[in-house]
N, CA, C and O atoms as a DFTB+ gen file, in Angstrom:
356 C
 N C O
     1  1      24.909      12.461     -13.181
     2  2      25.260      11.611     -12.064
     3  2      25.465      10.196     -12.577
     4  3      24.629       9.676     -13.316
     5  1      26.541       9.586     -12.201
     6  2      26.857       8.233     -12.662
     7  2      25.921       7.219     -12.028
     8  3      25.451       7.397     -10.904
     9  1      25.665       6.166     -12.763
    10  2      24.760       5.125     -12.282
    11  2      25.298       4.423     -11.037
    12  3      24.516       4.006     -10.182
    13  1      26.602       4.288     -10.924
    14  2      27.191       3.585      -9.794
    15  2      27.717       4.546      -8.730
    16  3      28.626       4.190      -7.980
    17  1      27.171       5.739      -8.653
    18  2      27.581       6.720      -7.651
    19  2      27.183       6.219      -6.265
    20  3      26.152       5.563      -6.114
    21  1      27.993       6.525      -5.257
    22  2      27.671       6.059      -3.904
    23  2      26.387       6.706      -3.386
    24  3      26.082       7.858      -3.693
    25  1      25.664       5.953      -2.612
    26  2      24.402       6.432      -2.035
    27  2      24.705       7.394      -0.894
    28  3      25.593       7.140      -0.080
    29  1      23.972       8.491      -0.837
    30  2      24.236       9.498       0.192
    31  2      23.312       9.373       1.393
    32  3      23.418      10.172       2.324
    33  1      22.427       8.418       1.405
    34  2      21.565       8.214       2.554
    35  2      21.664       6.766       3.018
    36  3      22.020       5.877       2.245
    37  1      21.350       6.547       4.267
    38  2      21.431       5.207       4.832
    39  2      20.286       4.365       4.302
    40  3      19.134       4.801       4.315
    41  1      20.587       3.189       3.846
    42  2      19.572       2.299       3.297
    43  2      19.077       1.335       4.365
    44  3      19.757       1.068       5.356
    45  1      17.887       0.827       4.137
    46  2      17.268      -0.150       5.038
    47  2      17.608      -1.545       4.531
    48  3      17.621      -1.791       3.325
    49  1      17.881      -2.447       5.454
    50  2      18.230      -3.817       5.077
    51  2      17.054      -4.487       4.368
    52  3      15.893      -4.237       4.692
    53  1      17.374      -5.335       3.402
    54  2      16.363      -6.007       2.574
    55  2      15.415      -6.878       3.399
    56  3      14.293      -7.140       2.967
    57  1      15.844      -7.325       4.572
    58  2      14.985      -8.188       5.403
    59  2      13.703      -7.468       5.848
    60  3      12.718      -8.116       6.201
    61  1      13.720      -6.143       5.831
    62  2      12.550      -5.367       6.247
    63  2      11.540      -5.163       5.122
    64  3      10.476      -4.585       5.343
    65  1      11.863      -5.628       3.927
    66  2      10.961      -5.474       2.788
    67  2       9.634      -6.195       3.016
    68  3       8.601      -5.773       2.496
    69  1       9.658      -7.286       3.792
    70  2       8.437      -8.077       4.008
    71  2       7.355      -7.316       4.761
    72  3       6.178      -7.647       4.620
    73  1       7.705      -6.322       5.548
    74  2       6.672      -5.532       6.223
    75  2       6.596      -4.102       5.671
    76  3       5.558      -3.454       5.804
    77  1       7.668      -3.602       5.058
    78  2       7.620      -2.250       4.494
    79  2       6.789      -2.184       3.215
    80  3       6.044      -1.226       3.009
    81  1       6.912      -3.189       2.363
    82  2       6.149      -3.185       1.120
    83  2       4.646      -3.202       1.405
    84  3       3.923      -2.392       0.826
    85  1       4.140      -4.093       2.275
    86  2       2.712      -4.035       2.588
    87  2       2.292      -2.733       3.264
    88  3       1.171      -2.266       3.065
    89  1       3.179      -2.145       4.058
    90  2       2.845      -0.883       4.718
    91  2       2.581       0.212       3.684
    92  3       1.586       0.930       3.775
    93  1       3.467       0.334       2.708
    94  2       3.290       1.350       1.674
    95  2       2.128       1.015       0.742
    96  3       1.342       1.893       0.388
    97  1       2.019      -0.248       0.348
    98  2       0.919      -0.638      -0.545
    99  2      -0.442      -0.441       0.110
   100  3      -1.379       0.034      -0.532
   101  1      -0.556      -0.802       1.381
   102  2      -1.841      -0.626       2.068
   103  2      -2.172       0.848       2.237
   104  3      -3.341       1.228       2.157
   105  1      -1.166       1.686       2.469
   106  2      -1.407       3.122       2.581
   107  2      -1.895       3.722       1.281
   108  3      -2.850       4.498       1.263
   109  1      -1.240       3.361       0.201
   110  2      -1.650       3.863      -1.116
   111  2      -3.036       3.350      -1.479
   112  3      -3.900       4.120      -1.900
   113  1      -3.245       2.050      -1.316
   114  2      -4.515       1.428      -1.693
   115  2      -5.675       1.980      -0.859
   116  3      -6.717       2.341      -1.407
   117  1      -5.500       2.045       0.451
   118  2      -6.586       2.521       1.306
   119  2      -6.858       4.002       1.066
   120  3      -8.007       4.436       1.151
   121  1      -5.828       4.782       0.768
   122  2      -6.031       6.202       0.470
   123  2      -6.838       6.411      -0.785
   124  3      -7.753       7.235      -0.812
   125  1      -6.511       5.674      -1.822
   126  2      -7.245       5.794      -3.088
   127  2      -8.678       5.316      -2.929
   128  3      -9.612       5.992      -3.362
   129  1      -8.858       4.158      -2.313
   130  2     -10.212       3.606      -2.175
   131  2     -11.092       4.452      -1.263
   132  3     -12.268       4.661      -1.560
   133  1     -10.539       4.937      -0.162
   134  2     -11.356       5.766       0.725
   135  2     -11.714       7.089       0.048
   136  3     -12.811       7.608       0.255
   137  1     -10.811       7.636      -0.753
   138  2     -11.096       8.876      -1.481
   139  2     -12.199       8.655      -2.515
   140  3     -13.122       9.463      -2.618
   141  1     -12.110       7.583      -3.269
   142  2     -13.118       7.299      -4.302
   143  2     -14.471       7.040      -3.664
   144  3     -15.480       7.588      -4.108
   145  1     -14.505       6.208      -2.623
   146  2     -15.786       5.904      -1.967
   147  2     -16.416       7.152      -1.366
   148  3     -17.624       7.362      -1.484
   149  1     -15.610       7.971      -0.729
   150  2     -16.133       9.187      -0.120
   151  2     -16.590      10.178      -1.183
   152  3     -17.607      10.847      -1.003
   153  1     -15.855      10.280      -2.283
   154  2     -16.221      11.204      -3.362
   155  2     -17.554      10.809      -3.987
   156  3     -18.338      11.671      -4.386
   157  1     -17.805       9.524      -4.071
   158  2     -19.076       9.066      -4.646
   159  2     -20.259       9.386      -3.734
   160  3     -21.389       9.504      -4.209
   161  1     -20.014       9.527      -2.440
   162  2     -21.097       9.774      -1.487
   163  2     -21.202      11.234      -1.063
   164  3     -22.181      11.611      -0.419
   165  1     -20.227      12.058      -1.404
   166  2     -20.141      13.419      -0.891
   167  2     -20.497      14.426      -1.974
   168  3     -20.257      14.186      -3.157
   169  1     -21.064      15.546      -1.571
   170  2     -21.383      16.599      -2.527
   171  2     -20.139      17.391      -2.878
   172  3     -19.307      17.657      -2.010
   173  1     -20.002      17.768      -4.128
   174  2     -18.808      18.456      -4.623
   175  2     -18.642      19.855      -4.035
   176  3     -17.523      20.366      -3.991
   177  1     -19.722      20.486      -3.582
   178  2     -19.610      21.854      -3.077
   179  2     -19.136      21.907      -1.623
   180  3     -19.024      22.997      -1.063
   181  1     -18.861      20.791      -1.014
   182  2     -18.403      20.743       0.371
   183  2     -16.963      20.232       0.433
   184  3     -16.673      19.275       1.152
   185  1     -16.069      20.863      -0.314
   186  2     -14.698      20.373      -0.462
   187  2     -13.920      20.368       0.848
   188  3     -13.199      19.410       1.128
   189  1     -14.049      21.416       1.655
   190  2     -13.262      21.492       2.894
   191  2     -13.635      20.383       3.863
   192  3     -12.752      19.800       4.492
   193  1     -14.901      20.080       3.999
   194  2     -15.288      18.976       4.878
   195  2     -14.929      17.631       4.249
   196  3     -14.713      16.651       4.962
   197  1     -14.863      17.578       2.916
   198  2     -14.477      16.357       2.233
   199  2     -13.060      15.944       2.621
   200  3     -12.813      14.771       2.905
   201  1     -12.130      16.892       2.636
   202  2     -10.738      16.595       2.980
   203  2     -10.655      16.059       4.398
   204  3      -9.956      15.077       4.647
   205  1     -11.346      16.678       5.316
   206  2     -11.344      16.236       6.707
   207  2     -11.917      14.822       6.837
   208  3     -11.344      13.971       7.517
   209  1     -13.042      14.587       6.183
   210  2     -13.646      13.256       6.226
   211  2     -12.768      12.208       5.554
   212  3     -12.700      11.062       5.998
   213  1     -12.094      12.616       4.474
   214  2     -11.238      11.672       3.755
   215  2     -10.066      11.216       4.618
   216  3      -9.767      10.023       4.673
   217  1      -9.401      12.152       5.290
   218  2      -8.278      11.759       6.149
   219  2      -8.735      10.843       7.272
   220  3      -8.019       9.914       7.645
   221  1      -9.898      11.090       7.805
   222  2     -10.446      10.217       8.845
   223  2     -10.729       8.826       8.291
   224  3     -10.374       7.820       8.904
   225  1     -11.371       8.777       7.128
   226  2     -11.677       7.486       6.497
   227  2     -10.408       6.758       6.094
   228  3     -10.337       5.534       6.202
   229  1      -9.411       7.489       5.633
   230  2      -8.152       6.884       5.220
   231  2      -7.453       6.237       6.420
   232  3      -6.939       5.123       6.314
   233  1      -7.437       6.919       7.532
   234  2      -6.804       6.366       8.725
   235  2      -7.429       5.058       9.149
   236  3      -6.726       4.097       9.459
   237  1      -8.744       5.021       9.162
   238  2      -9.454       3.794       9.537
   239  2      -9.215       2.708       8.495
   240  3      -8.998       1.549       8.849
   241  1      -9.251       3.068       7.222
   242  2      -9.017       2.092       6.154
   243  2      -7.622       1.502       6.240
   244  3      -7.432       0.304       6.031
   245  1      -6.654       2.340       6.547
   246  2      -5.277       1.860       6.630
   247  2      -5.103       0.897       7.798
   248  3      -4.375      -0.090       7.692
   249  1      -5.771       1.183       8.907
   250  2      -5.693       0.273      10.054
   251  2      -6.239      -1.109       9.722
   252  3      -5.815      -2.103      10.312
   253  1      -7.166      -1.177       8.789
   254  2      -7.724      -2.462       8.355
   255  2      -6.878      -3.058       7.225
   256  3      -6.623      -4.262       7.212
   257  1      -6.445      -2.223       6.282
   258  2      -5.745      -2.718       5.091
   259  2      -4.376      -3.304       5.410
   260  3      -4.001      -4.326       4.835
   261  1      -3.623      -2.685       6.308
   262  2      -2.263      -3.157       6.573
   263  2      -2.240      -4.572       7.156
   264  3      -1.506      -5.417       6.643
   265  1      -2.999      -4.861       8.191
   266  2      -2.992      -6.251       8.682
   267  2      -3.526      -7.244       7.653
   268  3      -3.065      -8.384       7.586
   269  1      -4.501      -6.810       6.852
   270  2      -5.024      -7.707       5.811
   271  2      -3.943      -8.064       4.800
   272  3      -3.817      -9.222       4.402
   273  1      -3.171      -7.080       4.389
   274  2      -2.095      -7.361       3.429
   275  2      -1.030      -8.235       4.072
   276  3      -0.512      -9.144       3.424
   277  1      -0.693      -7.982       5.329
   278  2       0.295      -8.821       6.004
   279  2      -0.152     -10.277       6.075
   280  3       0.665     -11.190       5.960
   281  1      -1.440     -10.486       6.265
   282  2      -1.974     -11.848       6.365
   283  2      -2.112     -12.491       4.991
   284  3      -1.698     -13.633       4.793
   285  1      -2.690     -11.765       4.046
   286  2      -3.039     -12.378       2.766
   287  2      -1.926     -12.378       1.720
   288  3      -1.930     -13.227       0.828
   289  1      -0.978     -11.452       1.804
   290  2       0.083     -11.409       0.807
   291  2       0.883     -12.707       0.738
   292  3       1.091     -13.215      -0.364
   293  1       1.342     -13.269       1.854
   294  2       2.064     -14.545       1.767
   295  2       1.190     -15.692       1.260
   296  3       1.669     -16.570       0.543
   297  1      -0.080     -15.683       1.631
   298  2      -0.989     -16.742       1.180
   299  2      -1.217     -16.664      -0.326
   300  3      -1.191     -17.681      -1.021
   301  1      -1.438     -15.456      -0.820
   302  2      -1.648     -15.269      -2.259
   303  2      -0.367     -15.586      -3.028
   304  3      -0.412     -16.205      -4.091
   305  1       0.769     -15.160      -2.486
   306  2       2.047     -15.459      -3.135
   307  2       2.254     -16.981      -3.226
   308  3       2.646     -17.494      -4.274
   309  1       1.991     -17.689      -2.137
   310  2       2.140     -19.146      -2.128
   311  2       1.161     -19.799      -3.110
   312  3       1.530     -20.729      -3.827
   313  1      -0.080     -19.317      -3.143
   314  2      -1.079     -19.844      -4.066
   315  2      -0.634     -19.653      -5.520
   316  3      -0.729     -20.572      -6.333
   317  1      -0.152     -18.457      -5.833
   318  2       0.238     -18.163      -7.210
   319  2       1.477     -18.936      -7.655
   320  3       1.665     -19.168      -8.849
   321  1       2.314     -19.331      -6.716
   322  2       3.492     -20.104      -7.102
   323  2       3.120     -21.454      -7.696
   324  3       3.921     -22.054      -8.414
   325  1       1.920     -21.941      -7.407
   326  2       1.467     -23.192      -8.026
   327  2       1.267     -23.031      -9.527
   328  3       1.284     -24.018     -10.263
   329  1       1.079     -21.807      -9.983
   330  2       0.815     -21.534     -11.391
   331  2       2.002     -20.887     -12.098
   332  3       1.904     -20.538     -13.274
   333  1       3.105     -20.728     -11.406
   334  2       4.274     -20.063     -11.965
   335  2       5.400     -21.072     -12.179
   336  3       5.428     -22.143     -11.573
   337  1       6.306     -20.704     -13.041
   338  2       7.514     -21.508     -13.218
   339  2       8.701     -20.581     -13.318
   340  3       8.565     -19.399     -13.636
   341  1       9.856     -21.128     -13.046
   342  2      11.100     -20.376     -13.195
   343  2      11.898     -21.010     -14.321
   344  3      11.535     -22.067     -14.836
   345  1      12.957     -20.374     -14.686
   346  2      13.798     -20.927     -15.755
   347  2      14.470     -22.229     -15.315
   348  3      14.987     -22.975     -16.146
   349  1      14.461     -22.501     -14.005
   350  2      15.082     -23.729     -13.494
   351  2      14.128     -24.909     -13.534
   352  3      14.562     -26.048     -13.365
   353  1      12.842     -24.673     -13.752
   354  2      11.839     -25.763     -13.763
   355  2      11.946     -26.611     -14.996
   356  3      11.182     -27.562     -15.159
C-alpha cells in the first residue's frame, strides 16, 4: 500500500484533539492503574470476580481521570513551556 494512498474512513477534524487525546489517555491510564491496584489487593485464585471488580473500578477511575486531565493538561503544558525553547527562540 502506498504511503500517500487515500484514506478510506472519515477522519475527525484536528480541533477535536484537545478533548479526544485526554479521553483516550485517561482511559488507558485509569485502566492500568485500577488493574494494578486491584491486583495488589486481590487474591489470584479469584480471577472471575477480579475481572468484574476491575471493570467497576476502571469506570469510576475514568470518571475521575478524564476531568483531571482536561483541567491539568493545559496547566502543565503552559508550565512546561517556560522550560522549553523552539528553533525560533
